[in-house]
C-alpha positions in Angstrom: 86.0 95.9 95.5 87.9 99.1 95.0 86.2 102.1 93.5 87.5 103.9 90.5 88.5 107.6 90.7 87.3 108.9 87.4 88.8 112.3 88.0 92.3 111.0 87.5 91.7 108.0 85.3 94.4 108.8 82.7 97.0 109.4 85.4 95.9 106.3 87.3 96.3 104.1 84.2 99.7 105.7 83.3 101.0 105.1 86.8 99.7 101.5 86.8 101.2 100.7 83.4 104.6 102.1 84.5 104.5 100.1 87.7 104.0 96.9 85.6 106.7 98.0 83.1 109.3 98.7 85.8 108.4 95.6 87.8 108.9 93.4 84.7 112.2 95.2 84.0 113.4 94.3 87.5 112.2 90.7 87.0 109.8 90.8 89.9 106.5 89.0 90.2 103.5 90.9 91.6 103.8 88.7 94.7 107.5 89.7 95.1 106.7 93.4 94.6 103.8 93.3 97.1 106.2 91.7 99.7 108.8 94.4 99.1 106.1 97.1 99.6 104.4 95.4 102.5 101.0 95.5 100.8 98.6 92.8 99.6 98.9 91.2 96.2 95.5 92.6 95.3 96.8 96.1 95.9 99.6 95.7 93.3 97.1 94.0 90.9 94.6 96.8 91.1 97.3 99.5 90.8 98.8 97.9 87.7 95.4 97.5 86.1 94.6 101.2 86.7 91.6 100.4 88.8 92.5 102.3 92.0 94.2 105.6 92.8 96.7 104.3 95.4 97.8 106.3 98.4 101.0 108.4 98.3 102.6 106.1 100.9 101.9 103.1 98.6 103.3 105.0 95.6 106.4 105.8 97.7 106.8 102.1 98.7 106.4 101.0 95.1 109.0 103.5 93.8 111.4 102.5 96.6 111.0 98.8 95.8 111.5 99.4 92.1 114.5 101.7 92.9 113.1 104.5 90.8 111.5 107.9 91.6 107.8 108.5 91.7 108.0 110.9 88.8 109.2 108.0 86.6 106.0 106.2 87.4 104.0 109.2 86.2 105.7 109.6 82.8 103.7 109.2 79.7 
């Protein structure tokens, strides 16, 4: 199981919530987003729930798949 990174918990939750929001706006399932990002479904799930602090390469892949910039995923 992934370990929380409590130092950035607020940012991690904001990022995850925005991933979910923009994924839903695009009409994608978590499985579809995971496929577009070439990551496991569990990765998308834990990111969206704010459980893990994903890598910058995963954040980049997510933003590309959602056709938005990373800064949009960090907006409160």
